[in-house]
C-alpha positions in Angstrom: -33.4 21.5 23.6 -33.2 22.8 20.0 -30.0 20.9 19.4 -31.5 17.6 20.6 -34.6 18.2 18.4 -32.4 19.0 15.4 -30.3 15.9 16.0 -33.3 13.6 16.2 -34.7 15.1 13.0 -31.4 14.6 11.3 -31.2 11.0 12.4 -34.7 10.3 11.1 -33.8 11.7 7.7 -30.6 9.8 7.5 -32.3 6.6 8.6 -34.9 7.1 5.8 -32.1 7.2 3.2 -30.8 3.7 4.0 -32.6 2.0 1.1 -31.5 4.5 -1.5 -30.1 2.9 -4.6 -29.3 4.6 -7.9 -31.5 3.6 -10.9 -28.6 2.8 -13.2 -26.2 1.1 -10.7 -23.8 -1.6 -11.5 -26.0 -4.1 -9.7 -28.4 -3.8 -12.7 -25.6 -4.8 -15.1 -26.2 -8.6 -15.3 -23.8 -9.6 -18.1 -20.7 -11.6 -18.9 -18.4 -10.9 -21.9 -18.4 -13.9 -24.3 -16.2 -12.4 -27.0 -14.2 -9.1 -27.2 -12.2 -7.3 -29.8 -10.0 -4.3 -29.3 -8.7 -2.0 -32.1 -6.8 1.2 -32.3 -4.9 2.1 -29.2 -4.8 -1.3 -27.4 -3.5 0.1 -24.1 -6.5 2.3 -23.6 -8.9 -0.3 -25.0 -7.5 -2.9 -22.6 -8.0 -0.6 -19.7 -11.7 -0.2 -20.5 -12.0 -3.9 -21.2 -10.4 -5.0 -18.0 -12.7 -2.9 -15.9 -15.8 -4.2 -17.8 -14.4 -7.8 -17.5 -13.9 -7.5 -13.8 -17.5 -6.2 -13.4 -18.8 -9.0 -15.6 -16.9 -11.6 -13.5 -18.8 -10.5 -10.4 -22.0 -11.9 -12.2 -20.7 -15.3 -13.2 -22.6 -17.1 -10.4 -25.9 -15.4 -11.4 -28.3 -17.5 -13.5 -30.0 -14.4 -15.0 -26.8 -13.2 -16.6 -26.6 -12.6 -20.3 -23.6 -13.0 -22.6 -22.4 -10.1 -24.7 -19.9 -9.4 -27.5 -17.8 -6.3 -27.0 -16.0 -4.2 -29.6 -13.7 -1.4 -28.5 -11.9 1.0 -30.8 -9.9 3.8 -29.1 -7.8 6.6 -30.6 -5.9 9.4 -28.9 -5.2 12.8 -30.5 -2.8 15.2 -29.0 -2.7 18.8 -30.3 -1.0 21.9 -29.1 -3.5 24.6 -28.0 -1.3 27.5 -27.2 2.3 28.7 -28.0 4.4 31.5 -26.8 5.8 34.3 -29.0 8.9 32.1 -29.7 6.7 29.2 -30.9 7.3 27.0 -27.9 4.2 24.9 -27.0 2.7 25.9 -23.6 -0.4 23.7 -23.6 -1.8 20.5 -25.2 -5.2 19.1 -25.7 -5.7 15.4 -25.5 -8.8 13.9 -27.1 -9.8 10.3 -26.5 -12.3 8.8 -29.0 -13.7 5.5 -28.0 -16.1 3.6 -30.2 -18.0 0.9 -28.3 -20.3 -1.7 -29.7 -22.1 -4.2 -27.5 -24.3 -6.9 -28.9 -26.2 -9.8 -27.4 -24.1 -12.9 -27.8 -27.1 -15.2 -28.7 -29.5 -12.9 -30.6 -26.9 -10.5 -32.0 -29.2 -7.6 -31.1 -27.3 -4.3 -30.7 -27.4 -3.2 -27.1 -25.0 -0.2 -27.4 -23.3 1.4 -30.4 -21.8 4.7 -29.3 -18.8 6.9 -29.7 -17.5 8.5 -26.5 -15.4 11.6 -27.0 -13.6 13.1 -24.0 -10.9 15.7 -23.9 -8.6 17.6 -21.5 -6.0 20.2 -21.7 -2.8 20.3 -19.7 0.1 22.8 -19.4 3.6 21.9 -20.4 5.7 21.8 -17.2 9.3 22.9 -16.7 10.6 19.4 -16.5 9.9 17.0 -19.4 9.2 14.1 -17.0 6.6 16.3 -15.1 4.9 17.0 -18.5 4.8 13.3 -19.3 3.4 12.4 -15.9 0.7 15.1 -16.3 -0.1 13.7 -19.7 -0.4 10.2 -18.4 -2.7 11.3 -15.5 -4.8 13.2 -18.0 -5.2 10.1 -20.1 -6.1 8.0 -17.1 -8.8 10.6 -16.2 -10.1 10.4 -19.8 -10.3 6.6 -19.6 -12.1 6.8 -16.3 -14.6 9.3 -17.6 -15.2 7.2 -20.7 -15.7 4.1 -18.5 -18.2 5.9 -16.3 -20.2 7.2 -19.2 -20.1 3.7 -20.8 -21.4 2.1 -17.6 -24.3 4.6 -17.4 -25.3 4.0 -21.1 -24.9 0.3 -20.8 -27.1 0.2 -17.7 -29.7 2.3 -19.4 -29.7 0.1 -22.5 -29.6 -3.2 -20.7 -32.5 -2.3 -18.5 -34.6 -1.0 -21.4 -33.8 -3.8 -23.9 -33.5 -6.8 -21.7 -36.1 -6.2 -19.0 -39.1 -5.0 -21.0 
């Protein structure tokens, strides 16, 4: 009998969560990219831009959508963080600096002007190819982190500036 009561209680709680939606979700990002500019490391800048562009294309049939100008400047810094007694590098730190500027296409009002800084460390592997693969995965993780932070900040700013 206790198990059935517990199960019914659990189902009621789960059913109540059906309408949950995060405050700063991508549904609230009603924009299209009118112009964009990428400086610095173009590969990383293009990764961020392509994700934002695909998100903005999902809004192209919406009449409430606003056009934005986007500027992305990305730089990567790779520095050794530890060496052994012979001077061989054992670990690297990668830092990704991304400067993002988003302005309203029509009014030229600044929606977002922020620098995102993310870093990770990784250990040098026995095989060079394994080290390169680990570095590439680390960079992909940094780009993902930057994109997620950007989406949060963009959602906050779009909601507060456009829908007041």
